N, C-alpha and C positions, 0 to 999 in steps of 0.2 A: 737799366731795361723799360722799353717803349711804353707808352700811357695804355695803350688797350692790351698789352701783357699784363702790366700790373692792375688793369681791372679785372681781367679774367684770372688773374691768381687770387683775387681777394675775391672773387665768385667761388671759387674752390674750397678757399678757407672757411666760408661762410656755408657751405655745403658739408664740410667737413664738421665744424661746430655743432650745426643741429644734429646731424648724424649721432656724434658722439653724446649730444642730450637728450636723444630719444625723442627730437622733436620734428615734425613735419618742415621741411622748407620752406612753406608758403606759408608758415607763421610767424617768419621774420624777413622785415624789409631791409634793402639795403638804401639808404640817405649818401648820396656822393657828396663831400662837402668840396665846393668850389671856391670857397673862400682866396682871394687873390689869383684866381688863375683865370687866363684869358678866355672868351665865352669858346673861341673856336675848339677849346682842349672839351667844352662842356658839349658842345656840338658833336664831335667825335666819341664821345662817351655815350651822349644818347642814339645815334645811329649805330652804337654796337648792341642796344636795346636797355639801356638804365633809364630808368624815368623819373626816379625823385632826387633832386639837388637841392643841398644847403648851402646858404648864405649866413654871414657873420653881419656884414652892413648892408643896412638899409639902402644907403643909396648906390653902394657897388652890384646889390642885387637888382634893383630897378634898372639901371643902367644895362646890366650884361643880360636882365631879359627882355628890354626891349632890343640890342643888338641881335639877340635870336629870333625876335618874331619872323622875319623874312626866312632866315634858314628851317625854323620847326614847320614853317605852313607852307614851305616849297616842298619837304621831304615829308610830310605826314606825321614829324614825331612827336609823341608825347612826353611830355616833360611837365613834372609836378615841382613846383618852388616851395620850398620849406625855408623859413626864418628861424635859424638856431640861434642866434646871438643875442645878445643883450638889447631891448627895446627901450629908448627913454620915452616918456610919456610923450614930449613933443613932436615925437617923430610917429606916433601909435596910428593919425589919420592917415598916413602913408603907407602903412603896414597893413592897417585893418580890411579884411575881403581881398588884398593883393596874395596871399600864400593859401596854399592848400592847407599849411599847418603852421602855426606858431609853438615854438618850444618852451618860449621863455616866460610866460603869463608869471609874476611873481609879487605883485603889490595890489592893493585896491586901486591905486593912482593911475596904474596901467590900466586895469580892467575897466575904471569909469572912460579913461579915454577911450579905449575901444569901442565901448558901449556908446559913445557920443557918437561917433562917426558911422559906424555899422546902423542906429537908429535911423542916421538921415537919408538912408535909401532902403529901410529894412532888409538888411543883409546879414548873413552870419558868417562868423569865424571860428574855425575847429582853433582849439589852443589846446596847451599842457601846461601844468603848473612846474616852474621849474624849481627843485627842492635844493637847497644847501644844505646837501646831506651829509656831510663833516661839521657842519657850524662853521664855515671860514670866515671870518670878518672881511678880507678883501673880495669874496666870490658873490655873485647874484645869487638871487634864488631865496625862496621864502624857507623860513626856519621850521622844522619838522613839528615842532609844537604849535607854531602859527599856523600849520596849514590847514585844520579843519575849518579856523574861523573865515579863511579867505574863502574856501570851497562853499561856504555857508553864504556867504556873500554873495559870491558871483552867480550862486543860482538863484538867489532872491533877488539879485538887482540888475543883474546883466542877461537878459533874455536872449540876447542876439549873440552871445556868447558858448559856445559849444564844446565842454570840460571832455577829453576825450582819455587822459591819462596823464602822467608825472614822467619827467625829465630830470637828468642829474649828470654832473660833472665830479667823479671823485677826487679826493684829495691827491691821490696818486696818479701819476702820468706816466703814459706806455710801462705798466707795472704787471701787467700781465693777473694772475690770479691773486695778486695782493688787494686787486680792486674788489675781488666778489665779494667781501661782506657787504660792500656799500650798496652793490645791487641788488643783493638779498632785502637790505635793508630799506629800499625804495620799491622792492616789490610787497615787502611787507604792508609798506606806510600805503601802498595802493589798495591792496586788500582791504585794508581798514576803511578807508574812503570810501572802496564801493560798497562795504556794510553800512557805512555811515549815511551812503546819500541814496541808495539802490542806483544808481547808475553803473554802468558796465563796464567805463574806462577800459577799455581794453590795451589803450596802447603805453606801454615804457620803452622810454627813447633812453638809451645807454650803451656806453659802449662805442670806443673808438679804434683807430689803427692798431693801439697797442695792447688792449684789454676785452676787444670785443668777443672773442670765445669765451671768456668768464661771465660776460655780459647773458650772452646766447645761454650760458648753462644756468643762469638766474632767472630767465624769463623775458628777456629784452624781445621787443617786439620791432621796432627800429635801431639799428645800428649805424653810428654817424662815421664814416669813412673818409679820409681826406687823404692824407700825406700817402697812404698805400696805394690810392689811385693815381693821384695828379704829381707825385714827387714832391717833394722839399718847396715851400710858399715862397716866391719873392717877396723882398721887403715891401711893406706898404708903403704907397709915395705919400 
């Protein structure tokens, strides 16, 4: 199946998932994960109407963005970049202010690194707290029990960070409804944090190629789809 055929098929599935969940289609946005795929593929999908693109690696994201600048300017395409991969605090200066949304804030150390860089230019950065939803030691993300303390710290000490909601990666991969309890738990954590802080926290970033229908059912507002749009990823150089 060709690239744009895959893209339109994902849009059809997303339409159907929203309808099945009784949700308006505009409540859920698609972030196309272009990790390890060439800039020309991003340009083709953007030309078909896709706006939001996600990258996992800082250097690849910045290079791809630079490669696409001329094409975007020439064709009046509108592209928003999301950072969906783990960000090391030493690279926070490259990320802060460079993305429409960072999905992976998970520590005070990283929050402080973002805040220092943003304060230099009095800029703001929209962020999500990444929650280690199943307490897996090998995965990034704040443990659910530690989320309130991190949220309090960011709200008190990081005025240049704009907390928009939560993100998670479930412990099961491409497992459809098996991931649904974890998506439900993230929604419950968001609702609790909303009550605690008074923030609207409108964003739930959850669901990928193999389970995004379940995520939509449980309240996802951003779904992150890579393989089902761009195909299998080439090996990382």
